[in-house]
C-alpha positions, -999 to +999 in steps of 0.1 A: +316-373-327+326-393-297+349-386-268+365-415-250+370-414-212+404-404-200+408-437-182+398-472-189+363-481-178+360-502-147+342-535-145+311-517-132+290-503-159+292-465-162+279-439-186+279-401-192+246-384-198+238-355-221+203-341-222+185-374-226+209-393-249+236-419-243+258-438-267+271-472-258+301-486-278+305-523-278+339-540-280+333-548-317+328-512-325+291-513-329+273-482-315+239-479-301+222-447-288+194-450-263+173-425-242+185-417-207+152-427-192+157-463-204+195-464-201+196-480-166+172-508-176+190-514-208+225-516-193+214-538-164+197-562-187+227-565-211+252-593-211+281-571-223+314-581-207+333-552-220+321-518-231+331-482-234+307-454-227+308-421-246+287-390-249+267-382-280+271-344-286+241-326-298+245-295-320+231-272-292+254-286-265+290-284-253+308-303-227+323-292-194+357-301-180+344-335-168+331-343-203+295-336-195+272-313-214+258-287-190+223-271-191+239-237-188+258-242-220+226-250-239+209-220-224+239-198-234+236-210-270+199-203-272+205-168-258+233-162-283+211-174-312+183-152-300+207-122-299+220-130-334+184-131-347+177-097-331+153-112-305+174-112-273+148-095-251+119-119-263+142-149-257+150-138-222+113-131-216+104-166-228+129-181-203+114-160-175+079-172-182+090-209-183+112-209-152+115-179-129+137-199-104+167-196-128+188-166-120+197-151-154+211-117-143+247-127-138+246-152-167+235-124-191+263-102-178+289-130-184+277-134-220+279-097-225+314-095-210+326-122-232+313-104-263+288-131-273+259-107-268+255-070-266+230-066-237+234-028-235+228-021-272+204+005-284+183-021-301+178-039-268+169-007-250+143+000-276+129-035-272+127-030-234+107+003-240+083-015-262+075-043-237+040-044-223+034-038-186+034-074-174+062-085-197+084-056-185+079-065-148+086-102-156+121-092-169+127-062-146+145-082-118+167-101-142+178-070-161+184-050-129+205-078-115+227-079-146+238-042-142+263-047-114+280-076-131+286-061-166+320-048-176+316-018-198+321+019-200+298+040-178+277+057-206+263+024-217+257+011-182+241+043-171+219+045-202+207+009-195+199+016-159+180+049-168+160+030-194+148+005-167+140+033-142+121+053-168+100+023-179+093+013-143+076+047-137+064+055-102+064+020-089+080+014-055+106-009-070+117+015-097+149+024-078+162-012-081+183-005-112+199+025-094+209+003-065+225-021-089+243+009-106+257+019-072+271-016-067+285-014-102+303+019-092+317+001-062+332-026-084+345-001-110+359+029-091+378+042-121+345+045-141+328+061-111+356+088-109+350+095-146+314+102-138+324+125-109+349+144-132+323+147-159+297+161-135+321+188-123+328+196-160+291+202-165+282+171-184+245+166-179+246+128-183+273+126-156+254+149-133+223+127-135+242+097-122+268+114-100+249+108-068+252+070-074+289+073-083+297+092-051+277+066-032+297+039-048+330+055-042+321+062-005+347+089-003+337+117+021+365+139+010+354+138-026+318+146-016+329+177+004+343+191-028+308+190-043+292+206-012+317+234-011+314+242-048+300+276-058+276+262-084+241+254-071+237+223-093+269+208-080+260+216-044+227+198-049+244+167-061+267+168-030+238+172-006+219+143-022+248+120-018+254+132+018+239+107+042+240+079+017+276+071+024+286+041+045+309+042+075+307+079+082+323+090+114+307+112+140+329+140+128+318+135+092+282+137+104+288+170+122+306+184+092+277+174+070+251+189+093+270+222+095+271+223+057+233+216+056+225+244+081+246+268+061+228+260+029+194+263+046+202+297+060+218+310+028+204+288+000+221+288-034+189+274-049+156+259-039+168+225-051+200+227-030+180+238+001+156+209-003+185+185-008+203+197+023+172+192+044+169+156+031+207+150+038+203+163+074+174+139+080+194+110+066+223+117+089+201+120+120+183+088+110+215+069+106+231+082+138+237+058+166+229+083+194+196+097+204+210+133+204+204+149+170+232+173+163+218+209+158+184+196+148+165+225+165+186+251+146+181+233+112+144+230+116+139+265+129+160+280+101+139+260+076+106+271+091+116+307+091+113+308+053+086+282+047+070+273+014+041+250+007+064+226-012+090+228+015+065+220+043+050+190+024+086+178+019+093+182+056+062+160+064+076+134+039+110+135+057+093+127+090+078+096+074+108+084+055+132+089+084+110+080+114+139+079+138+153+113+129+128+139+143+126+148+180+093+156+198+100+193+193+106+189+156+073+170+151+053+196+170+069+225+151+062+208+118+026+200+127+019+236+138+036+253+108+021+230+082-015+240+092-009+272+072-002+257+038-024+267+009-017+236-014-008+200-010-033+192+017-038+155+007+000+149+003+009+165+037-019+145+054-008+113+038+028+117+050+018+125+085-007+097+088+019+073+074+045+085+099+022+078+129+035+050+151+016+035+181+030+041+215+054+067+202+056+094+229+070+119+204+035+124+189+008+144+205-028+134+197-042+169+201-016+183+177-023+157+151-061+164+154-054+201+150-033+194+119-059+172+102-086+197+112-068+222+090-063+198+061-094+177+057-118+206+048-096+214+018-096+179+003-110+177-033-128+144-024-143+135+010-118+119+034-120+081+037-111+058+065-086+039+044-066+071+038-061+075+076-058+039+088-030+047+114-049+078+127-082+058+130-065+030+149-050+056+173-085+072+178-101+039+188-072+027+208-079+050+237-115+061+248-100+095+257-088+100+222-122+092+207-139+115+232-117+144+224-120+140+186-157+136+184-165+164+208-142+188+191-152+180+155-189+177+161-189+210+180-170+226+151-200+219+128-177+215+098-194+193+072-161+177+060-149+169+095-183+155+107-186+134+075-151+120+082-164+110+117-193+091+102-169+074+078-147+065+107-176+050+127-188+030+096-155+012+094-154+002+130-174-023+151-212-022+146-229-009+177-198+005+193-206+029+222-187+061+226-186+081+258-178+119+258-158+128+288-169+159+309-137+178+301-142+175+264-178+190+264-183+227+255-194+246+286-224+265+271-258+248+268-264+261+232-231+245+221-241+212+237-274+212+219-256+221+186-232+192+192-261+168+198-279+179+166-247+174+146-245+139+161-280+131+149-274+145+114-242+126+107-243+095+129-280+086+127-272+054+108-251+043+138-278+045+164-258+029+193-229+053+188-252+083+185-272+073+216-241+068+237-229+103+228-262+118+236-264+100+269-230+114+278-244+148+272-274+141+293-251+129+322-225+156+321-243+184+301-257+217+311-292+215+328-307+238+302-295+215+274-306+181+288-344+183+279-336+191+242-310+163+241-334+138+256-359+149+229-334+140+202-329+106+218-366+100+216-371+115+181-357+106+157-334+079+173-357+056+194-387+062+172-367+050+141-347+022+156-357-003+183-342-037+175-307-028+188-312+006+204-339-005+229-318-034+243-289-009+247-312+014+266-324-014+288-288-020+298-284+017+306-315+015+327-293-002+353-264+022+349-244+033+379-252+069+370-286+079+383-291+105+356-284+080+328-306+054+345-335+078+349-333+090+313-331+054+299-361+042+319-382+072+308-373+065+271-382+028+275-416+036+291-425+061+263-414+036+236-435+009+252-466+031+251-458+042+215-455+006+202-489-003+219-505+027+202-491+016+168-506-019+173-540-004+181-538+018+150-533-013+129-569-023+137-584+008+122-600-001+089-595+035+076-557+029+076-558-004+058-547-001+021-570-013-006-564-044-027-554-024-057-528-005-036-515-038-022-512-053-057-494-022-071-470-021-041-463-059-046-456-055-083-433-025-077-414-043-050-409-074-072-397-053-101-373-034-079-359-066-064-354-081-099-335-050-111-313-051-080-304-087-087-296-080-123-274-051-114-256-072-087-249-100-112-235-075-138-212-059-112-201-091-096-165-102-102-174-139-094-206-141-115-186-149-147-164-174-130-189-197-112-215-220-126-250-206-121-278-231-113-314-221-104-328-244-077-365-248-072-363-269-041-341-295-024-313-298+002-284-306-022-272-295-056-261-321-082-239-309-111-220-328-138-185-315-143-163-322-173-125-323-167-097-315-192-097-351-205-134-350-214-145-373-185-176-363-166-180-368-128-207-356-104-204-328-079-228-329-050-229-300-026-252-295+004-272-263+004-271-238+033-289-207+041-273-172+041-293-142+052-287-105+057-310-081+074-310-045+084-334-022+102-353+003+082-359+036+101-396+036+112-399+074+108-389+071+071-423+052+067-444+070+092-432+106+084-407+104+055-408+141+047-404+153+082-377+127+090-356+137+060-360+174+067-349+170+103-317+151+092-309+177+065-313+206+089-291+189+115-264+183+089-262+218+073-272+242+100-245+265+113-240+279+148-258+311+155-235+341+160-233+351+197 
């Protein structure tokens, strides 16, 4: 089939292209079809004086208004054919894997609206549910985008959106279909009103999507009807939609807050009470003014009848709506939440996520007291990555670190002290920490207890532990100083000297005479101790026999071999890289074969990488006594006064 141009061809050669094929009709009626890639050369090299160009129509293609076959029309035919074969979802998935730049959402909706495919059919929903994880998320965006463009009755559209949300699970993007459904309700208000009417009539499917319908209608008067309804489930729907509407006036905000306060004081159900709390936070968060209408009354009324679930939800509201709470609200929530009996990890997670640097509404001491009540009840030990915001806040100000370490070490709680050790291990190696005088306990026995806890939990971080003990020596009780200096000597300085001794040498010139004197005394004792060890090396009685040396060497070699094997087995990169054993040399020479089978050399210079750590000297000299001291310092409890 040929289509002639609507006007006579000009003297300049012209042609119309269609997916790689072109037909040239000579004046004698002879037809030749050539590939697009060679068309230009072919035409330029021809001596035709007159010719007419036409388009060769492929079976899969159609032409547009200008007579050209479009890529979209070919794509549409392939999708239609896939739908006819019952493979619409696999066909779309294939397109997504080949070219993700193409936006298919609106295109699929157009084909559905024209009746050429049935995108919302039950068969396609089942095919979506059967998709594997990666395949589903490859199509998730396309199918979500299609929702707002389809023209259909609300049950089919709602069912399609719910299918996507259900398959997405707890992923953060799982609400994307719901957002598209809200936009669909905006474009089809008549269908949205049917959902609203069905929800009032008690239809469960309409009640599930009524929040989105109310949001799409954006009618505050319609929403008030739900809030003032006598049925608890209808009131819950109204409160969940409240605060999500756009262009609410200040009067609307106050009316909504009044309704929320009434529900919290006299709840129709636990669900409606929780929904009203969320609605109030949404309104405060969206408000343009700093003044939060009746916030103190709402929070006080909610905390008067607290539940563990309600308090955890309140912590979550502080995170999700960071601009909503005032300083008084944050303080009240932190204090009240310390009494919960369940949900410790969840409450701590929300509070840590809500922390913002330089936010004057947050009190460091109140946050410390809150976590102090939460961390001991965790099922697993607290980790630094769980409390990134809090740890950053701790190290940001020396006063914060001083307060926290003095308070938690003095408490003696195993979980809190372990969390401090975890916090130090994630920071800078060799970081010094000074305890301020106002943070120290006044009694000598408590200061010694704090020092022993410092040794028990922070002994792997000798600089940090020594800096804390030196602070106790400088500002501590006179009766506690001798025992604290003894802990500085044994086990710290006797175990570590490569980094701790240079640190003490710096402190030997400290501006504080007490610290300077203590550091100089420790250095002198350590110098004498090292000289004594060197003399002991010359004693023949202490030299091991040849058999003992050989046995120790074999054992060390076997242990190192096992460690290397385990490291290779656990390594992610071991299976991805080429392994070459080098006996000697400065460069490595490897032949690499490319995809075409050609070989070429790869020459890489060799470099040295080393890692070292200091092994505690006391674990060799007195392993039993050293381990016993650390264990006692970790588990001992304060004596009753």
